[in-house]
Each structure stands twice: as structure tokens, then as C-alpha cells.
C-alpha positions in Angstrom: 110.2 117.8 -57.2 112.3 118.6 -53.6 110.8 116.1 -51.6 108.5 116.7 -48.3 111.3 115.6 -45.9 114.0 117.7 -47.6 111.7 120.9 -47.7 110.8 120.0 -43.8 114.3 120.2 -43.1 115.4 123.4 -44.9 115.4 126.7 -43.4 115.9 130.1 -44.5 119.9 130.7 -44.7 119.0 134.2 -43.7 118.4 134.0 -40.0 118.4 129.9 -40.0 115.5 129.4 -38.4 112.5 130.4 -40.5 110.0 127.8 -42.5 110.4 127.6 -46.3 107.0 127.1 -48.2 107.2 125.9 -51.8 105.7 128.2 -54.4 106.3 126.7 -57.9 109.5 126.8 -59.0 110.7 128.6 -55.7 111.0 128.0 -51.7 110.1 131.4 -50.4 111.1 132.5 -46.5 108.0 132.6 -44.6 109.0 135.3 -42.4 111.1 137.7 -44.7 110.0 136.5 -48.3 113.1 136.0 -50.1 112.7 133.1 -53.0 115.3 130.9 -53.7 115.1 129.0 -56.9 114.7 125.1 -57.5 116.4 124.1 -60.8 116.8 120.4 -61.7 114.9 119.6 -58.2 117.9 120.8 -56.5 116.9 124.3 -54.5 119.8 127.3 -54.6 120.3 128.4 -51.2 122.6 131.3 -51.7 121.5 133.9 -50.3 123.0 136.5 -53.3 120.7 134.9 -55.6 117.9 134.9 -53.9 115.4 137.0 -55.5 114.0 139.6 -53.3 110.5 140.3 -52.2 108.3 143.4 -53.3 109.6 146.3 -52.1 112.9 145.5 -50.9 115.8 146.6 -53.0 118.7 145.1 -50.7 119.4 142.6 -48.4 119.4 145.3 -45.9 115.9 146.0 -46.2 114.2 142.7 -45.0 112.7 142.5 -42.0 114.7 139.8 -40.4 117.8 142.0 -40.8 116.4 145.2 -39.9 115.0 143.5 -36.7 118.7 142.0 -36.0 117.6 138.4 -36.4 120.1 138.4 -39.2 123.1 140.0 -40.5 124.3 140.7 -44.1 127.8 141.8 -45.1 127.5 144.9 -47.0 130.4 146.0 -49.1 
């Protein structure tokens, strides 16, 4: 299990300031909603491997990207 001490240090990699909450086997950004899987007690914080929230078809649909608080490189 991811320790509460580690969870307190982690932030969303999209905007690098939003907190994360634990939901089952994932960490979820409290602002824009992507889910980062936890496997073998290790959070996978890779943006390109995150599960997007409902209604988001691409990273550019996330609220933090639309507001300009986060940037993504789109090929």
C-alpha cells in the first residue's frame, strides 16, 4: 500500500501542484481527474499512461490544460 507520507508528497504531474487522492488501485488528480494506476505499491505517474476521466478524449481536453496551467506536447 502506498504510504500516507508518500501520498502527501505526490502531486499531479500535469500541473505539478494539484493534490492526489487514492481511489482503489489508483491515484486521482483532485483537479483535472486523470487516474494513475498503482501496481505493486508503486504509482505510475506517467502522463501518457494515465486513464483520462469521462468526457476527455485527449490530454488537451483536461481542465488544467484548457486553462493554461499545464501544457502537453501534441504531435
